[in-house]
C-alpha positions as CSV (number, residue, x, y, z in Angstrom):
1,M,-150.5,-159.2,187.7
2,A,-150.9,-155.4,188.1
3,A,-149.6,-155.5,191.6
4,A,-146.6,-157.5,190.5
5,K,-145.8,-155.0,187.8
6,K,-145.9,-152.1,190.2
7,A,-143.5,-153.9,192.5
8,V,-141.0,-154.5,189.7
9,L,-141.1,-150.9,188.5
10,G,-140.2,-149.3,191.8
11,P,-139.8,-145.5,192.1
12,L,-140.6,-143.5,188.9
13,V,-139.2,-140.1,187.9
14,G,-140.8,-137.6,185.5
15,A,-139.1,-135.1,183.3
16,V,-140.5,-132.0,181.6
17,D,-138.6,-131.6,178.3
18,Q,-139.4,-128.1,177.1
19,G,-138.0,-127.3,173.7
20,T,-138.4,-124.5,171.2
21,S,-141.0,-126.3,169.1
22,S,-142.6,-128.7,171.5
23,T,-143.0,-129.7,175.1
24,R,-143.0,-133.3,176.4
25,F,-143.5,-135.0,179.8
26,L,-141.8,-138.4,180.1
27,V,-141.8,-140.9,183.0
28,F,-138.8,-143.2,183.6
29,N,-138.3,-146.3,185.8
30,S,-135.4,-145.1,188.0
31,K,-134.1,-148.6,188.4
32,T,-133.5,-149.3,184.7
33,A,-134.0,-145.9,182.9
34,E,-136.8,-147.5,180.9
35,L,-139.1,-145.0,179.4
36,L,-142.7,-145.9,180.5
37,S,-144.8,-143.3,178.9
38,H,-144.8,-139.8,177.5
39,H,-146.9,-137.1,175.7
40,Q,-145.9,-134.3,173.4
41,V,-147.5,-131.0,172.5
42,E,-146.2,-128.7,169.7
43,I,-145.9,-125.0,170.5
44,K,-145.8,-122.0,168.2
45,Q,-143.1,-119.5,167.3
46,E,-144.2,-116.0,166.4
47,F,-142.4,-113.7,164.0
48,P,-143.7,-110.2,164.7
49,R,-141.0,-108.6,162.5
50,E,-138.1,-109.9,160.4
51,G,-135.3,-111.1,162.7
52,W,-137.6,-111.3,165.7
53,V,-138.7,-114.6,167.2
54,E,-141.1,-114.8,170.2
55,Q,-143.2,-117.4,172.0
56,D,-146.1,-117.1,174.4
57,P,-145.0,-118.0,177.9
58,K,-148.6,-119.0,178.9
59,E,-148.9,-121.3,175.9
60,I,-145.6,-122.9,177.0
61,L,-146.9,-123.4,180.6
62,Q,-150.2,-124.7,179.4
63,S,-148.4,-127.2,177.2
64,V,-146.6,-128.5,180.3
65,Y,-149.8,-129.0,182.1
66,E,-151.4,-130.8,179.2
67,C,-148.4,-133.1,178.7
68,I,-148.3,-134.0,182.4
69,E,-152.1,-134.7,182.4
70,K,-152.0,-136.8,179.2
71,T,-149.0,-138.8,180.4
72,C,-150.7,-139.5,183.7
73,E,-153.7,-140.8,181.8
74,K,-151.5,-143.1,179.7
75,L,-149.8,-144.5,182.8
76,G,-153.2,-145.2,184.3
77,Q,-154.2,-147.1,181.1
78,L,-151.0,-149.2,181.6
79,N,-152.1,-149.9,185.1
80,I,-149.1,-148.0,186.5
81,D,-149.6,-146.2,189.8
82,I,-148.7,-142.5,189.2
83,S,-148.2,-142.1,193.0
84,N,-145.0,-143.9,192.4
85,I,-143.6,-140.7,190.7
86,K,-141.1,-139.5,193.3
87,A,-139.5,-136.6,191.6
88,I,-139.7,-134.4,188.5
89,G,-136.8,-132.8,186.5
90,V,-136.9,-129.9,184.1
91,S,-134.9,-129.6,180.9
92,N,-135.4,-126.5,178.8
93,Q,-134.5,-124.5,175.7
94,R,-131.7,-122.2,176.8
95,E,-131.3,-118.4,176.5
96,T,-135.0,-117.7,175.8
97,T,-136.0,-114.8,178.1
98,V,-139.2,-114.2,180.1
99,V,-140.2,-111.3,182.4
100,W,-143.4,-111.7,184.4
101,D,-145.4,-110.0,187.2
102,K,-145.0,-111.8,190.5
103,L,-148.2,-110.4,191.8
104,T,-150.5,-111.5,189.0
105,G,-148.4,-114.3,187.4
106,E,-148.9,-112.6,184.0
107,P,-146.0,-112.4,181.5
108,L,-145.1,-108.8,180.8
109,Y,-144.1,-109.6,177.2
110,N,-143.7,-112.6,175.0
111,A,-140.7,-114.8,175.6
112,V,-137.8,-113.5,173.5
113,A,-136.2,-116.4,171.7
114,A,-133.2,-116.8,169.4
115,P,-133.6,-115.6,165.8
116,V,-133.9,-117.8,162.7
117,S,-135.4,-117.1,159.4
118,P,-138.7,-119.0,158.8
119,G,-139.2,-121.2,155.8
120,P,-139.6,-119.6,152.4
121,S,-143.4,-119.9,152.5
122,D,-143.6,-117.8,155.6
123,P,-144.4,-114.1,155.0
124,A,-141.7,-113.2,157.5
125,A,-139.0,-114.9,155.4
126,V,-137.6,-111.7,153.9
127,V,-134.0,-110.6,153.6
128,P,-133.2,-107.8,156.2
129,S,-132.7,-104.5,154.6
130,G,-129.1,-104.0,153.6
131,S,-128.2,-107.6,154.3
132,S,-125.3,-109.1,152.2
133,V,-126.7,-112.6,152.9
134,P,-128.9,-114.1,150.2
135,A,-132.0,-116.0,151.1
136,A,-131.4,-119.7,151.4
137,G,-134.7,-121.2,152.6
138,A,-135.1,-122.7,156.0
139,S,-131.3,-122.9,156.6
140,S,-130.7,-119.1,156.5
141,V,-130.1,-117.4,159.8
142,W,-129.9,-113.7,160.7
143,L,-128.7,-111.6,163.6
144,D,-131.3,-110.8,166.2
145,L,-132.3,-107.5,164.6
146,R,-134.1,-106.5,167.7
147,T,-131.0,-106.5,169.9
148,Q,-128.2,-105.8,167.4
149,S,-128.2,-102.1,168.2
150,T,-128.1,-102.9,171.9
151,V,-125.0,-104.9,171.4
152,E,-123.4,-102.2,169.3
153,S,-124.1,-99.6,172.0
154,L,-122.7,-101.9,174.7
155,S,-119.6,-102.6,172.7
156,K,-118.7,-98.9,172.6
157,R,-119.1,-98.4,176.4
158,I,-116.0,-100.2,177.7
159,P,-112.9,-100.7,175.6
160,G,-112.1,-104.5,175.4
161,N,-115.6,-105.3,176.9
162,N,-115.7,-108.6,174.9
163,N,-112.8,-109.9,177.0
164,F,-114.4,-108.4,180.1
165,V,-117.6,-110.4,179.5
166,K,-115.9,-113.5,178.2
167,S,-113.4,-113.8,181.1
168,K,-116.3,-113.9,183.6
169,T,-118.9,-115.8,181.6
170,G,-117.1,-117.9,179.0
171,L,-119.2,-116.2,176.4
172,P,-118.5,-113.3,174.0
173,L,-120.8,-110.3,173.9
174,S,-123.6,-111.2,171.5
175,T,-127.3,-110.9,170.7
176,Y,-127.8,-114.6,171.4
177,F,-127.7,-114.6,175.2
178,S,-130.3,-113.5,177.7
179,A,-128.7,-110.3,179.1
180,V,-129.0,-108.4,175.8
181,K,-132.6,-109.6,175.3
182,L,-133.4,-108.5,178.9
183,R,-131.7,-105.1,178.3
184,W,-133.9,-104.6,175.2
185,L,-137.1,-105.4,177.2
186,L,-136.1,-102.9,179.8
187,D,-135.4,-100.2,177.1
188,N,-138.5,-100.8,174.9
189,V,-141.4,-102.3,176.9
190,R,-143.1,-99.9,179.2
191,K,-144.9,-102.7,181.1
192,V,-141.6,-104.2,182.0
193,Q,-140.1,-100.8,183.0
194,K,-143.0,-100.1,185.2
195,A,-143.0,-103.5,186.9
196,V,-139.3,-103.1,187.7
197,E,-139.9,-99.7,189.1
198,E,-142.7,-101.0,191.3
199,D,-140.8,-104.1,192.4
200,R,-143.2,-106.5,190.7
201,A,-141.0,-107.9,187.9
202,L,-139.2,-111.3,187.9
203,F,-136.8,-112.4,185.1
204,G,-136.0,-115.9,184.1
205,T,-135.1,-118.3,181.4
206,I,-137.8,-120.9,180.6
207,D,-136.8,-123.2,183.5
208,S,-137.4,-120.4,186.0
209,W,-140.8,-119.5,184.6
210,L,-141.9,-123.2,184.7
211,I,-140.5,-123.9,188.2
212,W,-142.0,-120.7,189.6
213,S,-145.4,-121.6,188.0
214,L,-145.4,-125.3,188.9
215,T,-144.5,-124.6,192.6
216,G,-147.4,-122.2,193.2
217,G,-146.8,-119.1,191.2
218,V,-148.3,-116.0,192.9
219,S,-149.1,-118.3,195.9
220,G,-145.4,-118.8,196.8
221,G,-143.7,-120.0,193.7
222,V,-140.0,-120.6,193.9
223,H,-138.0,-118.2,191.8
224,C,-134.8,-120.0,190.9
225,T,-132.6,-121.3,188.1
226,D,-129.7,-123.8,187.9
227,V,-126.1,-123.1,187.2
228,T,-126.3,-124.4,183.6
229,N,-129.0,-122.1,182.6
230,A,-127.5,-119.2,184.6
231,S,-124.3,-119.7,182.7
232,R,-126.1,-118.8,179.4
233,T,-127.3,-115.4,180.5
234,M,-124.0,-113.4,180.3
235,L,-124.8,-112.2,183.8
236,F,-123.4,-115.2,185.7
237,N,-119.8,-115.5,186.9
238,I,-118.8,-119.1,186.0
239,H,-115.9,-119.0,188.5
240,S,-117.7,-117.8,191.6
241,L,-121.0,-119.4,190.5
242,E,-122.9,-116.2,191.4
243,W,-124.6,-113.4,189.6
244,D,-121.9,-110.9,188.9
245,K,-122.4,-107.3,190.1
246,E,-120.1,-105.8,187.6
247,L,-121.8,-107.6,184.7
248,C,-125.2,-106.5,186.0
249,E,-124.0,-102.9,186.2
250,F,-122.5,-103.2,182.7
251,F,-125.8,-104.4,181.2
252,G,-127.9,-102.2,183.5
253,I,-129.8,-105.1,184.9
254,P,-131.3,-104.7,188.4
255,M,-130.2,-107.8,190.4
256,K,-133.4,-107.9,192.4
257,I,-135.3,-109.4,189.4
258,L,-132.8,-112.3,189.0
259,P,-133.7,-115.8,190.2
260,N,-131.8,-117.6,192.9
261,V,-129.1,-119.8,191.5
262,R,-129.1,-123.4,192.7
263,S,-127.4,-126.6,191.7
264,S,-128.7,-128.9,189.0
265,S,-129.8,-131.5,191.4
266,E,-131.7,-130.5,194.6
267,I,-135.2,-130.0,195.8
268,Y,-136.4,-126.5,194.6
269,G,-140.0,-126.9,195.6
270,L,-143.1,-129.1,195.5
271,M,-145.6,-129.4,192.7
272,K,-148.9,-127.5,193.1
273,I,-151.4,-128.4,190.4
274,S,-154.9,-128.4,191.8
275,H,-156.9,-127.4,188.8
276,S,-156.2,-130.6,186.8
277,P,-157.6,-133.9,188.3
278,K,-155.0,-136.1,186.6
279,A,-152.0,-133.8,186.9
280,G,-153.1,-132.8,190.3
281,A,-152.2,-136.3,191.5
282,L,-148.6,-135.1,191.4
283,E,-149.4,-132.5,194.0
284,G,-146.5,-132.4,196.5
285,V,-144.0,-134.2,194.3
286,P,-140.6,-132.5,194.5
287,I,-139.2,-130.7,191.5
288,S,-135.6,-131.6,192.1
289,G,-133.6,-131.5,188.8
290,C,-133.0,-128.7,186.4
291,L,-130.6,-128.6,183.4
292,G,-130.3,-126.7,180.1
293,D,-131.1,-129.1,177.3
294,Q,-127.5,-129.6,176.1
295,S,-126.2,-130.2,179.6
296,A,-129.1,-132.6,180.2
297,A,-128.1,-134.6,177.2
298,L,-124.5,-134.7,178.5
299,V,-125.8,-136.1,181.8
300,G,-128.2,-138.5,180.1
301,Q,-125.2,-139.8,178.1
302,M,-123.3,-140.3,181.4
303,C,-120.4,-138.1,180.2
304,F,-119.1,-137.6,183.7
305,Q,-115.4,-138.0,183.0
306,D,-113.0,-135.3,181.9
307,G,-112.6,-135.6,178.1
308,Q,-115.9,-137.4,177.4
309,A,-118.1,-135.8,174.7
310,K,-121.5,-136.1,173.2
311,N,-122.8,-134.8,169.9
312,T,-126.5,-134.2,169.3
313,Y,-127.5,-134.4,165.6
314,G,-130.4,-132.3,164.5
315,T,-130.8,-129.4,162.1
316,G,-127.3,-128.6,163.2
317,C,-125.2,-130.3,165.8
318,F,-124.4,-129.5,169.4
319,L,-121.1,-130.9,170.7
320,L,-120.2,-130.7,174.4
321,C,-117.0,-132.0,175.9
322,N,-116.6,-132.4,179.6
323,T,-113.5,-130.5,180.8
324,G,-113.9,-131.6,184.4
325,R,-113.5,-129.1,187.3
326,K,-111.5,-126.6,185.3
327,C,-112.6,-123.9,182.9
328,V,-110.9,-124.3,179.5
329,F,-111.1,-121.1,177.4
330,S,-111.1,-121.9,173.8
331,E,-108.6,-120.4,171.2
332,H,-110.7,-121.9,168.4
333,G,-114.0,-120.2,168.7
334,L,-115.7,-122.6,171.1
335,L,-117.7,-121.7,174.2
336,T,-116.8,-122.3,177.8
337,T,-119.9,-123.2,179.8
338,V,-121.1,-124.9,183.0
339,A,-121.8,-128.6,182.3
340,Y,-123.6,-129.5,185.6
341,K,-123.4,-129.3,189.4
342,L,-125.2,-132.4,190.6
343,G,-125.9,-131.3,194.2
344,R,-125.5,-128.3,196.5
345,D,-122.3,-129.8,198.1
346,K,-121.1,-131.4,194.8
347,P,-118.4,-129.8,192.6
348,V,-119.2,-127.9,189.5
349,Y,-118.1,-129.4,186.1
350,Y,-117.4,-127.4,183.0
351,A,-117.6,-128.1,179.3
352,L,-116.4,-126.8,175.9
353,E,-119.3,-126.3,173.5
354,G,-119.2,-126.1,169.7
355,S,-121.7,-126.3,166.9
356,V,-121.8,-127.8,163.4
357,A,-123.6,-125.3,161.3
358,I,-125.6,-127.4,158.9
359,A,-126.4,-131.1,159.6
360,G,-130.0,-132.2,159.1
361,A,-130.6,-128.8,157.3
362,V,-128.5,-130.1,154.4
363,I,-130.9,-133.0,154.0
364,R,-133.8,-130.6,154.1
365,W,-132.1,-128.6,151.4
366,L,-131.7,-131.7,149.2
367,R,-135.4,-132.5,149.7
368,D,-137.0,-129.0,149.6
369,N,-134.7,-127.1,147.2
370,L,-133.4,-129.7,144.8
371,G,-136.1,-132.4,145.1
372,I,-133.4,-135.2,145.1
373,I,-135.4,-137.0,147.8
374,K,-139.0,-136.9,148.8
375,S,-138.5,-137.6,152.5
376,S,-135.5,-137.3,154.8
377,E,-135.3,-141.0,155.3
378,E,-134.6,-141.6,151.6
379,I,-131.1,-140.2,151.9
380,E,-129.8,-143.3,153.6
381,K,-131.1,-145.5,150.8
382,L,-129.5,-143.4,148.1
383,A,-126.2,-143.3,149.9
384,K,-126.2,-147.0,150.4
385,E,-126.7,-147.7,146.7
386,V,-123.2,-146.3,145.9
387,G,-121.3,-146.5,149.2
388,T,-119.0,-143.7,148.2
389,S,-119.2,-140.1,147.0
390,Y,-116.9,-141.0,144.1
391,G,-114.7,-137.9,144.8
392,C,-117.7,-135.6,145.2
393,Y,-117.5,-133.1,148.1
394,F,-120.3,-131.0,149.4
395,V,-119.5,-127.9,151.6
396,P,-122.9,-126.6,152.9
397,A,-121.7,-123.1,153.7
398,F,-125.1,-121.6,152.9
399,S,-124.5,-118.5,155.1
400,G,-120.8,-118.5,155.5
401,L,-118.4,-120.8,157.3
402,Y,-118.4,-120.9,161.1
403,A,-116.1,-122.6,163.6
404,P,-113.2,-123.0,163.2
405,Y,-113.0,-120.6,160.1
406,W,-115.4,-117.7,160.8
407,E,-115.5,-116.8,157.2
408,P,-118.7,-114.9,156.2
409,S,-117.7,-114.7,152.5
410,A,-118.0,-118.5,152.0
411,R,-120.9,-120.1,150.2
412,G,-122.0,-123.6,149.6
413,I,-120.3,-125.6,146.9
414,I,-120.5,-129.1,145.4
415,C,-117.2,-130.0,143.8
416,G,-115.3,-132.9,142.3
417,L,-118.1,-133.6,139.9
418,T,-117.6,-135.9,136.9
419,Q,-120.0,-137.1,134.1
420,F,-120.4,-140.2,136.3
421,T,-121.7,-138.3,139.4
422,N,-125.4,-138.8,140.1
423,K,-127.8,-138.0,142.9
424,C,-126.7,-140.9,145.0
425,H,-123.1,-139.6,145.1
426,I,-124.4,-136.2,146.1
427,A,-126.5,-137.8,148.9
428,F,-123.4,-139.6,150.1
429,A,-121.4,-136.4,150.0
430,A,-124.1,-134.6,152.1
431,L,-123.8,-137.2,154.8
432,E,-120.0,-136.9,154.7
433,A,-120.3,-133.2,155.1
434,V,-122.0,-133.6,158.5
435,C,-119.2,-135.9,159.6
436,F,-116.4,-133.7,158.3
437,Q,-117.8,-130.6,160.1
438,T,-118.1,-132.6,163.3
439,R,-114.4,-133.6,163.0
440,E,-113.4,-130.0,162.6
441,I,-115.2,-129.1,165.8
442,L,-113.7,-132.1,167.7
443,D,-110.2,-131.3,166.4
444,A,-110.7,-127.8,167.9
445,M,-111.8,-129.3,171.2
446,N,-108.8,-131.7,171.2
447,R,-106.5,-128.7,170.7
448,D,-108.1,-126.7,173.4
449,C,-108.4,-129.6,175.9
450,G,-105.2,-131.4,175.1
451,I,-107.1,-134.7,175.6
452,P,-107.9,-136.6,172.4
453,L,-111.3,-138.2,172.4
454,S,-111.2,-142.0,172.7
455,H,-114.8,-142.2,171.4
456,L,-117.8,-140.0,170.6
457,Q,-121.3,-140.5,172.2
458,V,-124.1,-139.5,169.9
459,D,-127.9,-138.8,170.1
460,G,-130.5,-137.0,168.1
461,G,-132.8,-137.8,165.1
462,M,-130.0,-138.2,162.6
463,T,-128.4,-141.0,164.5
464,N,-131.1,-143.4,163.1
465,N,-129.1,-143.2,159.9
466,K,-126.6,-146.1,160.1
467,I,-124.6,-144.9,157.0
468,L,-124.1,-141.6,158.7
469,M,-123.0,-143.2,162.0
470,Q,-120.5,-145.5,160.2
471,L,-119.2,-142.5,158.2
472,Q,-118.7,-140.6,161.4
473,A,-116.6,-143.3,162.9
474,D,-114.5,-143.6,159.7
475,I,-113.9,-139.9,159.4
476,L,-113.1,-139.4,163.1
477,Y,-111.2,-142.6,163.2
478,I,-112.6,-143.3,166.7
479,P,-115.6,-145.4,167.7
480,V,-119.1,-143.8,167.7
481,V,-121.4,-144.9,170.5
482,K,-125.2,-144.6,170.2
483,P,-127.5,-145.4,173.1
484,S,-130.7,-147.4,172.5
485,M,-132.5,-144.7,174.6
486,P,-133.0,-141.8,172.2
487,E,-134.4,-139.5,174.9
488,T,-131.1,-138.5,176.5
489,T,-132.1,-134.9,177.2
490,A,-135.2,-135.9,179.2
491,L,-133.3,-138.8,180.8
492,G,-130.6,-136.4,182.0
493,A,-133.2,-134.2,183.7
494,A,-134.8,-137.3,185.3
495,M,-131.5,-138.6,186.5
496,A,-130.6,-135.2,188.2
497,A,-134.1,-135.1,189.8
498,G,-134.0,-138.7,191.1
499,A,-130.4,-138.3,192.5
500,A,-131.2,-135.2,194.5
501,E,-130.7,-135.2,198.3
502,G,-134.0,-136.0,199.9
503,V,-135.2,-138.0,196.9
504,G,-132.4,-140.5,196.4
505,V,-134.0,-143.0,194.0
506,W,-131.2,-142.6,191.3
507,S,-127.6,-143.3,192.1
508,L,-126.1,-142.1,188.8
509,E,-124.2,-145.3,188.4
510,P,-123.9,-147.1,185.1
511,E,-126.0,-150.0,186.4
512,D,-128.9,-147.6,186.7
513,L,-129.1,-147.6,182.9
514,S,-129.6,-151.3,182.6
515,A,-132.4,-150.7,180.0
516,V,-130.1,-148.7,177.8
517,T,-127.9,-150.7,175.5
518,M,-125.2,-149.2,173.3
519,E,-124.7,-149.6,169.6
520,R,-121.0,-149.2,168.7
521,F,-119.7,-148.2,165.3
522,E,-116.0,-148.9,164.8
523,P,-113.9,-147.3,162.0
524,Q,-113.9,-149.6,159.0
525,I,-111.2,-147.8,156.9
526,N,-107.5,-147.3,157.7
527,A,-106.2,-144.2,159.2
528,E,-104.4,-143.1,156.0
529,E,-107.6,-143.2,153.9
530,S,-109.5,-141.3,156.7
531,E,-106.8,-138.5,156.6
532,I,-106.9,-138.3,152.8
533,R,-110.6,-137.9,152.7
534,Y,-110.4,-135.2,155.4
535,S,-107.6,-133.3,153.7
536,T,-109.6,-133.3,150.5
537,W,-112.6,-131.9,152.4
538,K,-110.3,-129.2,153.7
539,K,-109.4,-128.4,150.1
540,A,-113.0,-128.1,149.1
541,V,-113.6,-125.8,152.1
542,M,-110.9,-123.4,150.8
543,K,-112.6,-123.3,147.5
544,S,-115.9,-122.3,149.1
545,M,-114.3,-119.1,150.5
546,G,-114.5,-115.6,148.9
547,W,-117.7,-115.9,147.0
548,V,-119.3,-112.8,148.6
549,T,-117.4,-109.7,147.8
550,T,-119.4,-107.0,149.6
551,Q,-117.5,-104.2,151.2
552,S,-117.8,-105.9,154.6
553,S,-116.2,-109.1,153.5
554,E,-113.6,-107.4,151.4
555,S,-112.5,-105.4,154.4
556,G,-112.3,-108.5,156.6
557,D,-115.1,-107.2,158.9
558,P,-117.6,-110.1,159.3
559,S,-120.4,-107.7,160.0
560,I,-123.1,-110.4,159.5
561,F,-121.7,-112.2,162.5
562,C,-121.4,-109.1,164.7
563,S,-118.1,-110.6,166.0
564,L,-116.3,-113.7,165.0
565,P,-117.6,-116.1,167.6
566,L,-121.1,-114.8,167.0
567,G,-121.3,-116.9,163.9
568,F,-121.5,-119.9,166.2
569,F,-124.4,-118.4,168.1
570,I,-126.3,-117.6,164.9
571,V,-126.0,-121.1,163.8
572,S,-126.8,-122.4,167.3
573,S,-130.1,-120.5,167.1
574,V,-131.2,-122.8,164.3
575,V,-130.7,-125.8,166.5
576,M,-132.3,-124.2,169.5
577,L,-135.3,-123.0,167.6
578,I,-136.1,-126.1,165.6
579,G,-134.7,-128.5,168.1
580,A,-133.3,-132.0,167.7
581,R,-136.3,-133.4,169.5
582,Y,-138.7,-131.9,166.9
583,L,-136.7,-133.6,164.3
584,S,-136.8,-137.0,165.9
585,G,-138.4,-138.4,162.8
586,M,-136.1,-136.7,160.2
587,P,-132.5,-135.6,160.0
């Protein structure tokens, strides 16, 4: 019986899914995309000062080893031969910055992550001095106070530098991306400075640190990254697909410490884990796929056509729309980024990226701040009881409005209340708010791309809420498509690894996802009603504006954002730091 099972399974592919709050290793059947086994380990975030977020690179690496070992043990218990694992892919949190010593393998400082205010019980959850933004629990976000002065200094150096940076990278100058964090390390950490002077330093995002370590580290580890992660550093030219000399000179980054840039699907090196008996069984298996987490989800959703888009619902939402082989620069506050390049000789594909500020975070707020629900799952039950908001609209602008408004003076409001309104209507309005915000981003994408979406593919913890998914279809007035496979991020990394030249166990054709079925939510209201509800939402949004009347907001200078598009990045840090995968059991 066991031998028959092994024959049916065929080649297997593993995926390291390294997020901001947990690490997982998952193993898929390459013939069906069926998830066979996985293991997850939570990791810590450190808050040494307000506005600073760090992680221990060694803890991250150790969590990868542990997840691989435990998953291999579980496969053995299922009588699945782990020697059938033919390739391994890596998906990772983006922008987090690591510098390490190539001679000792030791990190020279903690990994510098994106900033987010901790929960109200955390001692680090204090309002930055002089901030005009009031505390709002776990949903508040701040600038990266560590690197804000670095950005201010850079912004004065070259007139119009924001266009200079954006035209090459698709990104505005901000504290969110790796270049500024690396500049801070070079300016403030003597160990980093000395290692650079002595030609011992290597820089990378988390994928680079993991691949270097897993392929041997000081004994010949491969120092590389892929185009999707490189495109989030502000040092990478998304047109030439190379590190940009002018950008490196602008930021003062020595190019010798940068990793080699490779495609998202090719053999980077072979696994070398000899200290772990179980994980050591993967010795010699090629690491052949690498994608930043949002690009991995795009691949996992098979969004390979120009105009296809996916939305990941977590604390906030990440929306990516494939724009094909052309860079589309947004006029509505969205990012231009590299979507994927699935092979050395394959073309590069680009995407527009946008973020919904508050998604699952509004459910948290109802639970933790108002006590309307005791668990996140209860919101679907409450909303189902009434089936309407009864004219109640909720704009969760807890820290201002982001894309497409970029209005820091806005604050959250609940309006349209009557004596009849109860907590069920407010719960329904909260779910609608997620859907209305998603429509605003998709409308911006449609205007930038000129290609209206025919449907939206979705993933993330909140997609388990059927009321939310139906509302999303109604408000967008297009079908919403949800895969039965919730692990689209890890699946995308596995697909890239299995499809690499020299591995060839995954063809990236739809039939390779035979174990993944789709649940489709069609609009159930007419177009006129959808437009009326959306226009009323817009009216509520207008009423949320102008609540903060500090000098900065009165003058029209959104200083809490650093620059208009930075609001997007501040919000995105919530999603990156808490992670949709961490929220797999709650919105």
